[in-house]
PyMOL CGO cylinders between C-alpha atoms (Angstrom):
from pymol import cmd
from pymol.cgo import CYLINDER

trace = [
    CYLINDER, 3.63, 18.41, -30.19, 2.63, 16.26, -27.63, 0.3, 1, 1, 1, 1, 1, 1,
    CYLINDER, 2.63, 16.26, -27.63, 1.03, 13.06, -29.83, 0.3, 1, 1, 1, 1, 1, 1,
    CYLINDER, 1.03, 13.06, -29.83, -0.09, 10.84, -26.91, 0.3, 1, 1, 1, 1, 1, 1,
    CYLINDER, -0.09, 10.84, -26.91, 0.71, 9.51, -23.54, 0.3, 1, 1, 1, 1, 1, 1,
    CYLINDER, 0.71, 9.51, -23.54, 2.37, 5.87, -22.97, 0.3, 1, 1, 1, 1, 1, 1,
    CYLINDER, 2.37, 5.87, -22.97, 1.15, 4.98, -19.63, 0.3, 1, 1, 1, 1, 1, 1,
    CYLINDER, 1.15, 4.98, -19.63, 2.98, 1.57, -18.16, 0.3, 1, 1, 1, 1, 1, 1,
    CYLINDER, 2.98, 1.57, -18.16, 1.69, -0.79, -15.54, 0.3, 1, 1, 1, 1, 1, 1,
    CYLINDER, 1.69, -0.79, -15.54, 4.34, -3.31, -14.34, 0.3, 1, 1, 1, 1, 1, 1,
    CYLINDER, 4.34, -3.31, -14.34, 3.06, -6.84, -12.96, 0.3, 1, 1, 1, 1, 1, 1,
    CYLINDER, 3.06, -6.84, -12.96, 4.43, -9.79, -11.15, 0.3, 1, 1, 1, 1, 1, 1,
    CYLINDER, 4.43, -9.79, -11.15, 1.89, -11.59, -13.65, 0.3, 1, 1, 1, 1, 1, 1,
    CYLINDER, 1.89, -11.59, -13.65, 2.04, -9.30, -16.77, 0.3, 1, 1, 1, 1, 1, 1,
    CYLINDER, 2.04, -9.30, -16.77, 1.03, -12.38, -18.56, 0.3, 1, 1, 1, 1, 1, 1,
    CYLINDER, 1.03, -12.38, -18.56, -1.93, -12.74, -16.81, 0.3, 1, 1, 1, 1, 1, 1,
    CYLINDER, -1.93, -12.74, -16.81, -2.72, -9.14, -17.06, 0.3, 1, 1, 1, 1, 1, 1,
    CYLINDER, -2.72, -9.14, -17.06, -2.26, -8.84, -20.58, 0.3, 1, 1, 1, 1, 1, 1,
    CYLINDER, -2.26, -8.84, -20.58, -4.76, -11.35, -21.07, 0.3, 1, 1, 1, 1, 1, 1,
    CYLINDER, -4.76, -11.35, -21.07, -7.43, -9.22, -18.59, 0.3, 1, 1, 1, 1, 1, 1,
    CYLINDER, -7.43, -9.22, -18.59, -6.67, -6.18, -20.98, 0.3, 1, 1, 1, 1, 1, 1,
    CYLINDER, -6.67, -6.18, -20.98, -6.91, -8.10, -24.04, 0.3, 1, 1, 1, 1, 1, 1,
    CYLINDER, -6.91, -8.10, -24.04, -9.96, -10.03, -23.20, 0.3, 1, 1, 1, 1, 1, 1,
    CYLINDER, -9.96, -10.03, -23.20, -11.60, -8.75, -20.02, 0.3, 1, 1, 1, 1, 1, 1,
    CYLINDER, -11.60, -8.75, -20.02, -11.29, -5.34, -20.70, 0.3, 1, 1, 1, 1, 1, 1,
    CYLINDER, -11.29, -5.34, -20.70, -11.15, -5.67, -24.75, 0.3, 1, 1, 1, 1, 1, 1,
    CYLINDER, -11.15, -5.67, -24.75, -8.45, -3.36, -25.97, 0.3, 1, 1, 1, 1, 1, 1,
    CYLINDER, -8.45, -3.36, -25.97, -7.25, -3.78, -28.82, 0.3, 1, 1, 1, 1, 1, 1,
    CYLINDER, -7.25, -3.78, -28.82, -3.74, -4.11, -29.39, 0.3, 1, 1, 1, 1, 1, 1,
    CYLINDER, -3.74, -4.11, -29.39, -0.72, -3.95, -31.72, 0.3, 1, 1, 1, 1, 1, 1,
    CYLINDER, -0.72, -3.95, -31.72, 2.30, -6.27, -31.75, 0.3, 1, 1, 1, 1, 1, 1,
    CYLINDER, 2.30, -6.27, -31.75, 5.43, -4.23, -30.90, 0.3, 1, 1, 1, 1, 1, 1,
    CYLINDER, 5.43, -4.23, -30.90, 7.60, -7.13, -31.91, 0.3, 1, 1, 1, 1, 1, 1,
    CYLINDER, 7.60, -7.13, -31.91, 8.66, -10.09, -30.26, 0.3, 1, 1, 1, 1, 1, 1,
    CYLINDER, 8.66, -10.09, -30.26, 4.85, -10.72, -29.60, 0.3, 1, 1, 1, 1, 1, 1,
    CYLINDER, 4.85, -10.72, -29.60, 5.18, -7.75, -26.69, 0.3, 1, 1, 1, 1, 1, 1,
    CYLINDER, 5.18, -7.75, -26.69, 1.46, -5.74, -26.63, 0.3, 1, 1, 1, 1, 1, 1,
    CYLINDER, 1.46, -5.74, -26.63, 0.87, -2.80, -26.46, 0.3, 1, 1, 1, 1, 1, 1,
    CYLINDER, 0.87, -2.80, -26.46, -2.46, -1.77, -26.00, 0.3, 1, 1, 1, 1, 1, 1,
    CYLINDER, -2.46, -1.77, -26.00, -4.60, 1.00, -27.30, 0.3, 1, 1, 1, 1, 1, 1,
    CYLINDER, -4.60, 1.00, -27.30, -6.28, 3.26, -24.78, 0.3, 1, 1, 1, 1, 1, 1,
    CYLINDER, -6.28, 3.26, -24.78, -9.42, 5.72, -24.93, 0.3, 1, 1, 1, 1, 1, 1,
    CYLINDER, -9.42, 5.72, -24.93, -8.81, 9.43, -24.71, 0.3, 1, 1, 1, 1, 1, 1,
    CYLINDER, -8.81, 9.43, -24.71, -6.45, 10.44, -21.75, 0.3, 1, 1, 1, 1, 1, 1,
    CYLINDER, -6.45, 10.44, -21.75, -6.66, 13.41, -19.41, 0.3, 1, 1, 1, 1, 1, 1,
    CYLINDER, -6.66, 13.41, -19.41, -3.83, 14.34, -17.19, 0.3, 1, 1, 1, 1, 1, 1,
    CYLINDER, -3.83, 14.34, -17.19, -4.45, 16.41, -13.53, 0.3, 1, 1, 1, 1, 1, 1,
    CYLINDER, -4.45, 16.41, -13.53, -1.82, 17.80, -11.09, 0.3, 1, 1, 1, 1, 1, 1,
    CYLINDER, -1.82, 17.80, -11.09, -2.58, 17.52, -7.82, 0.3, 1, 1, 1, 1, 1, 1,
    CYLINDER, -2.58, 17.52, -7.82, -0.25, 18.96, -5.22, 0.3, 1, 1, 1, 1, 1, 1,
    CYLINDER, -0.25, 18.96, -5.22, 1.29, 17.07, -2.55, 0.3, 1, 1, 1, 1, 1, 1,
    CYLINDER, 1.29, 17.07, -2.55, 3.59, 17.64, 0.68, 0.3, 1, 1, 1, 1, 1, 1,
    CYLINDER, 3.59, 17.64, 0.68, 4.83, 14.19, 0.47, 0.3, 1, 1, 1, 1, 1, 1,
    CYLINDER, 4.83, 14.19, 0.47, 6.72, 12.29, -2.25, 0.3, 1, 1, 1, 1, 1, 1,
    CYLINDER, 6.72, 12.29, -2.25, 5.49, 12.75, -5.72, 0.3, 1, 1, 1, 1, 1, 1,
    CYLINDER, 5.49, 12.75, -5.72, 3.52, 9.40, -6.85, 0.3, 1, 1, 1, 1, 1, 1,
    CYLINDER, 3.52, 9.40, -6.85, 1.47, 8.58, -9.98, 0.3, 1, 1, 1, 1, 1, 1,
    CYLINDER, 1.47, 8.58, -9.98, -1.77, 7.17, -10.24, 0.3, 1, 1, 1, 1, 1, 1,
    CYLINDER, -1.77, 7.17, -10.24, -4.13, 5.80, -13.21, 0.3, 1, 1, 1, 1, 1, 1,
    CYLINDER, -4.13, 5.80, -13.21, -7.46, 5.54, -13.19, 0.3, 1, 1, 1, 1, 1, 1,
    CYLINDER, -7.46, 5.54, -13.19, -9.71, 3.57, -15.89, 0.3, 1, 1, 1, 1, 1, 1,
    CYLINDER, -9.71, 3.57, -15.89, -13.11, 5.87, -16.57, 0.3, 1, 1, 1, 1, 1, 1,
    CYLINDER, -13.11, 5.87, -16.57, -17.01, 4.31, -17.26, 0.3, 1, 1, 1, 1, 1, 1,
    CYLINDER, -17.01, 4.31, -17.26, -19.76, 5.85, -17.87, 0.3, 1, 1, 1, 1, 1, 1,
    CYLINDER, -19.76, 5.85, -17.87, -22.00, 3.16, -15.50, 0.3, 1, 1, 1, 1, 1, 1,
    CYLINDER, -22.00, 3.16, -15.50, -19.48, 1.93, -12.71, 0.3, 1, 1, 1, 1, 1, 1,
    CYLINDER, -19.48, 1.93, -12.71, -22.16, -0.47, -11.11, 0.3, 1, 1, 1, 1, 1, 1,
    CYLINDER, -22.16, -0.47, -11.11, -22.75, -1.92, -15.16, 0.3, 1, 1, 1, 1, 1, 1,
    CYLINDER, -22.75, -1.92, -15.16, -18.88, -1.64, -15.25, 0.3, 1, 1, 1, 1, 1, 1,
    CYLINDER, -18.88, -1.64, -15.25, -18.51, -3.81, -12.36, 0.3, 1, 1, 1, 1, 1, 1,
    CYLINDER, -18.51, -3.81, -12.36, -20.59, -6.25, -12.70, 0.3, 1, 1, 1, 1, 1, 1,
    CYLINDER, -20.59, -6.25, -12.70, -19.35, -7.01, -16.29, 0.3, 1, 1, 1, 1, 1, 1,
    CYLINDER, -19.35, -7.01, -16.29, -15.85, -6.92, -14.62, 0.3, 1, 1, 1, 1, 1, 1,
    CYLINDER, -15.85, -6.92, -14.62, -17.07, -9.29, -11.87, 0.3, 1, 1, 1, 1, 1, 1,
    CYLINDER, -17.07, -9.29, -11.87, -18.78, -11.61, -13.73, 0.3, 1, 1, 1, 1, 1, 1,
    CYLINDER, -18.78, -11.61, -13.73, -15.33, -12.01, -15.82, 0.3, 1, 1, 1, 1, 1, 1,
    CYLINDER, -15.33, -12.01, -15.82, -13.76, -12.99, -12.52, 0.3, 1, 1, 1, 1, 1, 1,
    CYLINDER, -13.76, -12.99, -12.52, -12.34, -9.45, -11.96, 0.3, 1, 1, 1, 1, 1, 1,
    CYLINDER, -12.34, -9.45, -11.96, -12.70, -8.57, -7.78, 0.3, 1, 1, 1, 1, 1, 1,
    CYLINDER, -12.70, -8.57, -7.78, -13.51, -4.61, -7.28, 0.3, 1, 1, 1, 1, 1, 1,
    CYLINDER, -13.51, -4.61, -7.28, -14.47, -2.85, -4.19, 0.3, 1, 1, 1, 1, 1, 1,
    CYLINDER, -14.47, -2.85, -4.19, -17.77, -1.42, -3.31, 0.3, 1, 1, 1, 1, 1, 1,
    CYLINDER, -17.77, -1.42, -3.31, -18.09, 1.90, -5.03, 0.3, 1, 1, 1, 1, 1, 1,
    CYLINDER, -18.09, 1.90, -5.03, -17.75, 5.12, -2.84, 0.3, 1, 1, 1, 1, 1, 1,
    CYLINDER, -17.75, 5.12, -2.84, -19.09, 8.68, -4.21, 0.3, 1, 1, 1, 1, 1, 1,
    CYLINDER, -19.09, 8.68, -4.21, -16.61, 10.75, -4.00, 0.3, 1, 1, 1, 1, 1, 1,
    CYLINDER, -16.61, 10.75, -4.00, -18.01, 13.87, -5.60, 0.3, 1, 1, 1, 1, 1, 1,
    CYLINDER, -18.01, 13.87, -5.60, -15.90, 14.36, -8.05, 0.3, 1, 1, 1, 1, 1, 1,
    CYLINDER, -15.90, 14.36, -8.05, -17.22, 10.69, -9.39, 0.3, 1, 1, 1, 1, 1, 1,
    CYLINDER, -17.22, 10.69, -9.39, -18.62, 7.53, -8.22, 0.3, 1, 1, 1, 1, 1, 1,
    CYLINDER, -18.62, 7.53, -8.22, -15.22, 5.15, -7.47, 0.3, 1, 1, 1, 1, 1, 1,
    CYLINDER, -15.22, 5.15, -7.47, -13.57, 1.63, -7.09, 0.3, 1, 1, 1, 1, 1, 1,
    CYLINDER, -13.57, 1.63, -7.09, -10.86, -0.20, -6.89, 0.3, 1, 1, 1, 1, 1, 1,
    CYLINDER, -10.86, -0.20, -6.89, -9.75, -3.48, -9.44, 0.3, 1, 1, 1, 1, 1, 1,
    CYLINDER, -9.75, -3.48, -9.44, -7.35, -5.83, -8.24, 0.3, 1, 1, 1, 1, 1, 1,
    CYLINDER, -7.35, -5.83, -8.24, -5.51, -7.20, -11.38, 0.3, 1, 1, 1, 1, 1, 1,
    CYLINDER, -5.51, -7.20, -11.38, -4.01, -10.82, -11.67, 0.3, 1, 1, 1, 1, 1, 1,
    CYLINDER, -4.01, -10.82, -11.67, -0.38, -9.79, -10.26, 0.3, 1, 1, 1, 1, 1, 1,
    CYLINDER, -0.38, -9.79, -10.26, -2.23, -8.69, -6.97, 0.3, 1, 1, 1, 1, 1, 1,
    CYLINDER, -2.23, -8.69, -6.97, -1.54, -5.04, -7.78, 0.3, 1, 1, 1, 1, 1, 1,
    CYLINDER, -1.54, -5.04, -7.78, -5.09, -2.56, -7.90, 0.3, 1, 1, 1, 1, 1, 1,
    CYLINDER, -5.09, -2.56, -7.90, -6.03, 0.18, -10.04, 0.3, 1, 1, 1, 1, 1, 1,
    CYLINDER, -6.03, 0.18, -10.04, -8.61, 2.25, -9.65, 0.3, 1, 1, 1, 1, 1, 1,
    CYLINDER, -8.61, 2.25, -9.65, -11.63, 2.89, -11.64, 0.3, 1, 1, 1, 1, 1, 1,
    CYLINDER, -11.63, 2.89, -11.64, -14.36, 5.69, -11.87, 0.3, 1, 1, 1, 1, 1, 1,
    CYLINDER, -14.36, 5.69, -11.87, -18.10, 7.06, -13.08, 0.3, 1, 1, 1, 1, 1, 1,
    CYLINDER, -18.10, 7.06, -13.08, -16.58, 11.30, -13.43, 0.3, 1, 1, 1, 1, 1, 1,
    CYLINDER, -16.58, 11.30, -13.43, -18.68, 13.88, -12.49, 0.3, 1, 1, 1, 1, 1, 1,
    CYLINDER, -18.68, 13.88, -12.49, -16.58, 16.26, -13.46, 0.3, 1, 1, 1, 1, 1, 1,
    CYLINDER, -16.58, 16.26, -13.46, -16.02, 17.78, -16.25, 0.3, 1, 1, 1, 1, 1, 1,
    CYLINDER, -16.02, 17.78, -16.25, -13.82, 15.95, -19.13, 0.3, 1, 1, 1, 1, 1, 1,
    CYLINDER, -13.82, 15.95, -19.13, -11.88, 17.30, -22.06, 0.3, 1, 1, 1, 1, 1, 1,
    CYLINDER, -11.88, 17.30, -22.06, -12.89, 14.37, -24.29, 0.3, 1, 1, 1, 1, 1, 1,
    CYLINDER, -12.89, 14.37, -24.29, -16.16, 14.09, -25.21, 0.3, 1, 1, 1, 1, 1, 1,
    CYLINDER, -16.16, 14.09, -25.21, -17.94, 10.76, -23.20, 0.3, 1, 1, 1, 1, 1, 1,
    CYLINDER, -17.94, 10.76, -23.20, -18.56, 7.64, -24.65, 0.3, 1, 1, 1, 1, 1, 1,
    CYLINDER, -18.56, 7.64, -24.65, -17.73, 4.13, -25.38, 0.3, 1, 1, 1, 1, 1, 1,
    CYLINDER, -17.73, 4.13, -25.38, -13.80, 3.66, -26.86, 0.3, 1, 1, 1, 1, 1, 1,
    CYLINDER, -13.80, 3.66, -26.86, -14.62, 1.22, -28.79, 0.3, 1, 1, 1, 1, 1, 1,
]
cmd.load_cgo(trace, "trace")
């Protein structure tokens, strides 16, 4: 039986990104050995989209109030794009320390987990 999902973010600035996950996003972690943190994540959902191109994978953070969340993240030094209404949610893109980007959105679609803060 599946018990969870382990997602990996690759970064040229891994230590800075770990700092963001811990100190900006406030995600708890455990030491997997040798000081290597593995961060807890909120409930996860998986979607499958069709493509005719080469398959790729994406990861998005979800929140219950995109504007308030972006205000807090920007105050902590995270760059974020303007919010776009995509119908299924209000979407922004965060720029991470290594220049990578990750999506964040306020969902407007049904969710398999109850909404609300993680911790």
